[in-house]
C-alpha positions as CSV (number, residue, x, y, z in Angstrom):
1,X,-26.1,11.2,-1.4
2,X,-22.4,11.2,-3.1
3,X,-20.3,14.4,-3.0
4,X,-20.4,15.0,-6.4
5,X,-18.3,17.9,-6.0
6,X,-15.3,16.2,-4.3
7,X,-15.6,13.5,-6.6
8,X,-15.1,15.8,-9.5
9,X,-12.4,17.6,-7.6
10,X,-10.4,14.6,-7.0
11,X,-10.9,13.3,-11.1
12,X,-10.0,16.6,-12.2
13,X,-6.9,16.6,-10.2
14,X,-5.2,13.2,-10.8
15,X,-5.8,13.9,-15.1
16,X,-3.9,17.3,-14.3
17,X,-1.4,16.1,-12.6
18,X,-0.9,12.9,-15.2
19,X,-0.8,15.5,-18.1
20,X,1.7,17.8,-16.2
21,X,3.9,15.4,-14.8
22,X,6.7,13.5,-16.0
23,X,5.9,9.9,-17.1
24,X,8.3,8.4,-15.2
25,X,8.3,10.8,-11.9
26,X,7.9,8.1,-8.8
27,X,5.9,10.7,-6.6
28,X,2.9,10.7,-8.7
29,X,1.9,7.4,-6.9
30,X,1.6,8.7,-3.8
31,X,-0.1,11.9,-5.1
32,X,-3.2,9.8,-6.1
33,X,-2.9,7.9,-3.0
34,X,-3.5,11.6,-0.4
35,X,-6.2,12.4,-2.9
36,X,-7.8,9.2,-2.6
37,X,-7.4,9.4,1.3
38,X,-8.8,13.3,1.2
39,X,-11.9,11.9,-1.0
40,X,-12.5,9.1,2.2
41,X,-12.5,11.8,4.1
42,X,-16.5,12.5,2.3
43,X,-20.0,10.6,1.3
44,X,-18.1,9.5,-1.9
45,X,-18.8,7.1,-4.6
46,X,-15.9,4.4,-5.7
47,X,-14.4,6.8,-8.4
48,X,-11.4,4.5,-9.5
49,X,-12.5,3.9,-12.7
50,X,-13.6,7.3,-13.4
51,X,-9.3,7.6,-13.9
52,X,-8.8,3.9,-14.4
53,X,-6.3,4.5,-17.5
54,X,-4.6,6.6,-15.4
55,X,-3.9,5.0,-12.0
56,X,-2.8,1.7,-14.1
57,X,-0.2,4.0,-16.1
58,X,1.2,5.4,-13.0
59,X,1.3,2.6,-11.1
60,X,-1.5,3.4,-8.2
61,X,-2.8,0.4,-9.1
62,X,-2.3,-2.7,-10.9
63,X,-5.0,-5.2,-13.2
64,X,-4.3,-9.1,-13.5
65,X,-7.0,-11.7,-14.3
66,X,-8.8,-13.1,-11.8
67,X,-6.8,-16.0,-11.2
68,X,-4.2,-14.2,-10.0
69,X,-5.3,-13.5,-7.1
70,X,-3.3,-15.1,-4.1
71,X,-6.8,-17.1,-2.6
72,X,-7.7,-18.6,-6.2
73,X,-6.6,-21.8,-5.4
74,X,-8.8,-22.3,-2.3
75,X,-11.6,-20.1,-3.5
76,X,-11.9,-20.8,-7.1
77,X,-16.1,-21.4,-6.9
78,X,-16.2,-17.7,-5.6
79,X,-14.0,-16.1,-7.7
80,X,-15.2,-17.9,-10.8
81,X,-18.6,-16.9,-10.1
82,X,-18.0,-13.6,-9.9
83,X,-20.1,-11.2,-12.7
84,X,-19.4,-7.7,-11.1
85,X,-17.8,-5.1,-9.7
86,X,-16.8,-6.8,-6.0
87,X,-14.8,-5.6,-3.4
88,X,-13.2,-8.7,-1.9
89,X,-12.4,-7.9,2.1
90,X,-15.1,-9.4,3.9
91,X,-16.4,-8.0,7.0
92,X,-18.2,-9.9,10.2
93,X,-19.8,-6.7,11.7
94,X,-20.8,-8.6,14.8
95,X,-17.0,-9.1,15.6
96,X,-15.2,-7.4,18.4
97,X,-12.6,-6.1,16.2
98,X,-15.0,-4.5,13.9
99,X,-14.0,-1.1,13.2
100,X,-15.9,0.4,9.7
101,X,-15.6,-0.4,6.0
102,X,-12.5,1.6,5.8
103,X,-10.6,-0.9,4.9
104,X,-13.2,-2.2,2.2
105,X,-10.5,-2.1,-1.1
106,X,-7.4,-4.1,1.0
107,X,-7.9,-7.2,-0.2
108,X,-8.8,-5.9,-3.8
109,X,-11.7,-5.5,-6.0
110,X,-12.9,-7.4,-8.8
111,X,-14.3,-6.3,-12.4
112,X,-15.1,-9.6,-14.2
113,X,-12.1,-10.8,-16.1
114,X,-9.9,-8.5,-14.0
115,X,-8.4,-8.1,-10.4
116,X,-7.6,-4.9,-9.3
117,X,-5.1,-3.9,-6.8
118,X,-4.1,-0.7,-5.0
119,X,-0.4,-0.1,-4.6
120,X,0.3,0.0,-0.9
121,X,-2.8,-2.3,0.2
122,X,-2.7,-5.6,2.0
123,X,-3.1,-7.2,-1.3
124,X,-0.8,-5.2,-3.0
125,X,1.7,-6.5,0.0
126,X,1.1,-9.9,-0.4
127,X,1.6,-9.8,-4.1
128,X,4.8,-8.1,-3.8
129,X,6.0,-11.0,-1.5
130,X,5.0,-13.6,-3.9
131,X,7.1,-11.7,-6.6
132,X,3.5,-11.3,-9.2
133,X,4.4,-7.5,-8.3
134,X,8.3,-6.4,-8.4
135,X,11.0,-3.8,-9.2
136,X,9.2,-0.4,-9.4
137,X,5.6,-2.0,-8.7
138,X,6.6,-3.0,-5.7
139,X,8.2,-0.6,-4.0
140,X,5.6,1.8,-1.9
141,X,4.0,5.1,-2.8
142,X,5.3,7.7,-0.4
143,X,2.7,9.1,1.8
144,X,2.9,12.5,0.9
145,X,1.1,15.7,2.7
146,X,-1.9,16.8,1.3
147,X,-0.8,20.5,0.5
148,X,2.1,19.3,-1.1
149,X,-0.3,17.5,-3.5
150,X,-2.5,20.8,-3.6
151,X,0.6,23.1,-4.5
152,X,1.3,20.3,-7.5
153,X,-2.0,20.8,-8.7
154,X,-2.2,24.4,-8.3
155,X,1.4,24.3,-10.6
156,X,-0.4,22.6,-12.9
157,X,-3.8,24.5,-13.0
158,X,-1.8,27.4,-13.5
159,X,-0.3,26.8,-16.7
160,X,-3.3,25.3,-18.0
161,X,-5.1,29.0,-17.0
162,X,-7.4,26.0,-14.9
163,X,-8.4,29.2,-12.2
164,X,-11.5,27.4,-11.0
165,X,-9.5,24.0,-9.8
166,X,-6.8,26.4,-7.7
167,X,-9.9,28.3,-5.8
168,X,-11.8,25.1,-5.5
169,X,-8.7,23.6,-3.5
170,X,-7.5,26.6,-2.0
171,X,-11.1,26.9,-0.3
172,X,-10.5,24.2,2.0
173,X,-8.3,26.1,4.4
174,X,-5.2,25.7,6.2
175,X,-7.2,23.1,8.5
176,X,-8.0,20.7,6.0
177,X,-5.2,21.4,3.6
178,X,-2.3,21.4,6.3
179,X,-3.8,19.7,9.6
180,X,-6.3,17.3,8.3
181,X,-9.0,15.9,10.8
182,X,-7.1,17.3,13.6
183,X,-7.3,20.7,12.5
184,X,-3.7,23.2,12.0
185,X,-0.8,22.0,14.5
186,X,1.1,25.5,13.2
187,X,0.9,29.2,14.6
188,X,1.0,31.8,11.3
189,X,4.7,31.9,11.4
190,X,4.8,28.4,11.1
191,X,2.3,28.3,8.2
192,X,3.7,30.8,6.7
193,X,7.4,29.5,6.0
194,X,5.9,25.9,4.8
195,X,7.1,26.0,1.0
196,X,4.2,24.3,-0.7
197,X,1.8,26.9,1.3
198,X,4.0,29.9,0.2
199,X,4.4,28.6,-3.0
200,X,0.5,28.0,-3.4
201,X,-0.6,31.4,-2.0
202,X,1.4,32.8,-4.4
203,X,-0.7,31.4,-7.2
204,X,-3.6,32.0,-6.0
205,X,-2.3,35.6,-5.9
206,X,-1.3,35.7,-9.4
207,X,-4.5,33.8,-10.8
208,X,-6.9,35.6,-8.7
209,X,-7.9,32.2,-7.9
210,X,-9.1,33.4,-4.0
211,X,-12.4,34.9,-5.8
212,X,-13.8,31.3,-6.8
213,X,-12.2,30.0,-3.5
214,X,-14.6,32.2,-1.8
215,X,-17.9,30.8,-3.6
216,X,-16.7,27.3,-2.7
217,X,-20.1,25.7,-0.2
218,X,-16.7,23.9,1.3
219,X,-15.4,27.4,2.3
220,X,-15.7,28.1,5.9
221,X,-16.4,31.4,7.1
222,X,-13.5,32.7,9.0
223,X,-15.6,33.4,12.3
224,X,-17.0,29.8,12.4
225,X,-13.4,28.4,12.7
226,X,-11.8,26.7,15.0
227,X,-8.5,29.1,14.4
228,X,-9.7,32.5,13.6
229,X,-6.1,33.7,13.4
230,X,-4.8,31.2,11.1
231,X,-7.9,31.0,8.5
232,X,-8.0,35.0,8.5
233,X,-4.3,34.8,7.6
234,X,-5.2,31.9,5.4
235,X,-8.3,34.4,3.0
236,X,-5.8,37.6,3.7
237,X,-3.5,36.7,0.3
């Protein structure tokens, strides 16, 4: 079953970043990519179409007629026969090199009559090589640390008085927001010195969002954390 709280969190965050960032800010593509990497760590459905208007406008995703796919000429019958949403990467589960389905969007996805391509994927690289995508669209999205994105979200949410959004993000703790799957690689002094961490904590203090964070189902009690000292500092805003 999909984790709808995560899906809602990411979609709401994309909308608020779009609303509070200049239309030509190139950082936004990297922010959205980081949010979808985060979402990919949970049992979530495919949710791009909830905010597709934003993704297209911001250059995270590109849309073309299906016949613009580089393989269309060789596989015209296949593409012309598509009638519903389809991820275009094929997998061979029995191949020695099969490592799972994480790359399922790498060859684009179709929702007839359109082809969609996310920036930075192998299909995107092919379409930049052929000149189908050029100029700013051919620039790869910057790889942005999640904590930097969450700080930007919190700053925008504070302007909208959306304290729930701030608290929901803060609840994931430093292991997730700063470290990711391997945990937080810093000690307390190093963590406190990261500008995005420092500014995020200041927003949490100003908005009283810590109480919201504590109620989140994703908040890990300090005594259950891999590094109790770090998480105790994190929660002691």
